[in-house]
N, C-alpha and C positions, 0 to 999 in steps of 0.2 A: 354336152360336148364341148370341151375345153377347145375350140377354135377361134378364129378369127381371120377375117380379110380385110386388107387394107389396100387402098389406091392412093397416089400421092402424085400429083402433076404438079411442077413448077416449071418456070420459065427455063430452068437450068436440066431439069431431069423428070422422068415418066417412071414411076416404080409400081408394080402391084406383087404385095406380097401376102400368102399365106400360111398360118402354121394352126400345128395340133399337135397340142402341150402331152398328149396320151398318144403319140404315136410310137413308130419304131427307130427313126432318126434317119427315114427317108430325105431324100433333096433334090432338088430341078434348080440350081440356081444360075443364072445368065445374067450378069451386070455388064458384060464388054470390060472386064476387068480381071483377067485371069487369075492371077494372085488371089485377088480377093475373093472370087469363085471358090477357090481353094480351099480357103478358111470359113467361109460359109458353110461349104460341106462340113467340114471338119466341128463346126458349132454344131450342124443338126446331128449328124452322126453320135458325137460323143454326149449331148445332150438328151437324146430320142425325141426330140422336139421334130416333127415333120415339118420341112422349110421349104417353100417353091416360093422363088422370089426372081422378078423378072426387071430390069432396070434398062432406060435408055438415058443417057446421060451426055454431057458435053464435054466428052474425053477428050475431043479434038483441042478444049483448052487443057485440061488437066483430068487426073480422078478424082478431084477432092470434092466436088458437088454429090458425084455417084457415090461415093461411099460414105460419106457425112448423110446424105439423105437416104441410104439404104439403111444405116444405124436408126436414124428417125423413125421410119416406116416400120422396122420390125422392133423397135422399142413399142409402137405403139400398138402392135398387133398381139404382141406378148401379154401387154397391158390390159390390153379388151379380151383376151382368151382368159385370163385369170380371173375375170367379174370380180365379183364381192370378196375372193382370197378365202371365203371359211373353208377351214380343213386343209391348208395346205400346210406344208413343213415349214416356208416362209424361210428360212436359214439355209445357205449352202456355202461350204467351201471346200476347197482340193488343191494338195500339193502334186502337180504335173512334171514330171521327168520326160524329156525327152531328147536323148544323146546329152550333149554338153547343157542344156537349158534345163534351169527347175524352175517353174514358176508358180505363186500361190496366190490362190483367188480366195476372198470370202467377198459372201453378196447377203443382204437382204432386202426382201421385196415388200419394200416399207411405204412406198409412194414418197420417198425423200429421195429424192436423187442428188447423190453425189458419188463423185469419181476421184480415188487417187489410183493413178497410175505410175507406177514406178519400173519401166522400162527403157533399157539402155542400148539401144541398138549400135553396134559398132559400124555399120554401113549406112548409108543415107537410100540405099534402094535396095530392094531385093529384086534383082529380074528389073523389071520398069516401074514397079511398085515402089511409092515412097514409103518410108517407115513410118513417117511422122503420122502417115493418114490411119495407124493401128490404133493411137489413139484418138484421133477423131471419132472412126467408129466407136469405141467404147464410151465418148463424151456423150454420143447421140442417143445410143442405147441407153444406156444409164440415166439420163434426162428425158427422154420419153418413155421409156418404160417403168419410170418411179422405183429405181433400183439404185441402193445406195452399194456401189462395187470398188473394191480394193483389191489390186492387182501389183502383185510384188515379184519381180524378177530377183530370185536368189544365186542363180548361175547362170552363164550362158556367153559364150563367145562367136557364134554363127547366128545370123541376122533371121535366116529362114526359119532354125530351130526356134529360137525365142518368141519369135510371132507366132507357130503354129504352137507351142507349149501353152501360150496366153488365151488361144481362142480355146484349145481344148480344155484348159484348166478351167476358164469359165463356162464351157461347155457343161463338165461335170459337175460344177456348183451349180449352175442351173437346174440342170436335172432332180441334184436333191432338193432343192428350194421349191420348184413348181410341184413336186409330189404329193399326193394326197397321202396326211396322216393319218394311218389307221385309228389312232387313239383321240383325233379330234373332229371326227367326222362332222361336218356341218358348224364347226365352233372356229370363231376369229381368232387367228393366233395371237393376239394381243390383248392387254389389259385395259386399252384405251376404247375398246369397241368399236374403232374405225382404224382403217387402213387407206 
């Protein structure tokens, strides 16, 4: 079973997350940040990773700690669920179009975290959500999931569409990367002998 649960408590947030890499994309996300919940729902549905995430954070200050710490916990959960990574595809990519927005993602479940995030939001807010938090989430996810993650916006004029295309593109790339490779059962997808 490629599943994991993480509980993370700090003075700023209390987060509980469970993932099933072999799920159907079901989700139950409640962070207290409406737009972010919508993005996490997209991440689950389009990756086919079941995600249940509950967060209580200091949103009376702002949403930063909650969004970042959810990325930390989710990255840790995905990393734990992957285990030794034997038999997975490892790499994933996706060009995803959403109306005016086109976002390209390429990633490697390498255990070498690195983020390139080229998203250019025309507004600072999507509703009450700070657009700069999209990058903060992906930075935390990459770092704590051990993911080399490249996200590039090729087109886009609507901030909501750009953000949603990014989450969906990452989701589809993750779906590809975590899949069992039928030609590599029990084999680590690396010549190094370790990931």
